C-alpha positions as CSV (number, residue, x, y, z in Angstrom):
1,M,100.6,-37.2,37.4
2,A,99.4,-35.9,34.1
3,K,101.8,-34.8,31.3
4,R,102.1,-31.1,30.8
5,P,100.8,-29.7,27.4
6,T,103.4,-28.7,24.8
7,P,104.0,-25.0,24.8
8,K,102.4,-23.3,21.8
9,K,104.2,-20.8,19.6
10,R,103.2,-17.2,20.2
11,K,101.4,-15.3,17.4
12,P,103.7,-12.5,16.1
13,K,102.4,-8.9,16.5
14,S,102.6,-8.5,12.7
15,A,100.0,-11.3,12.2
16,G,97.4,-9.3,14.2
17,R,98.1,-6.3,12.0
18,I,97.8,-8.3,8.8
19,Q,94.5,-9.9,10.1
20,H,93.1,-6.4,10.8
21,S,94.1,-5.0,7.5
22,V,92.5,-7.9,5.7
23,F,89.3,-7.2,7.7
24,V,89.4,-3.5,6.8
25,L,89.8,-4.3,3.1
26,Q,86.8,-6.7,3.2
27,E,84.7,-4.2,5.1
28,V,85.5,-1.4,2.7
29,R,84.7,-3.7,-0.3
30,R,81.4,-4.7,1.4
31,L,80.4,-1.1,2.1
32,R,81.3,0.0,-1.4
33,N,79.3,-2.8,-3.0
34,R,76.4,-2.0,-0.8
35,Q,76.6,1.7,-1.7
36,N,76.7,0.9,-5.5
37,S,73.8,-1.6,-5.2
38,P,70.5,-0.7,-7.0
39,F,68.8,-1.4,-3.7
40,A,70.9,1.1,-1.8
41,V,68.4,4.0,-1.9
42,P,67.5,5.5,1.5
43,A,64.3,4.3,2.9
44,S,61.4,6.7,2.8
45,S,60.3,8.1,6.1
46,K,57.1,6.8,7.5
47,N,54.5,9.3,8.8
48,K,54.8,8.5,12.5
49,A,52.4,11.3,13.7
50,K,49.5,9.8,11.6
51,K,50.2,6.3,13.0
52,A,50.3,7.6,16.6
53,L,46.8,9.2,16.1
54,E,45.5,5.9,14.7
55,G,46.9,4.1,17.7
56,I,44.9,6.2,20.1
57,T,41.6,4.4,20.9
58,R,40.2,6.6,23.7
59,I,40.9,10.1,24.9
60,K,41.0,10.8,28.6
61,A,39.0,13.9,29.6
């Protein structure tokens, strides 16, 4: 008969909260850095109507 594995210690509830707060801090830092980046300008919208017309190759009567 196989030996039973040793029981593992339970992770305290506070550890999960600490882990989440660390994640939130990193996410806020990442978003703030992204916002302040020189490449953070919003992308210019593409003229989709013009592209749709170019995509039409034949017109049904």
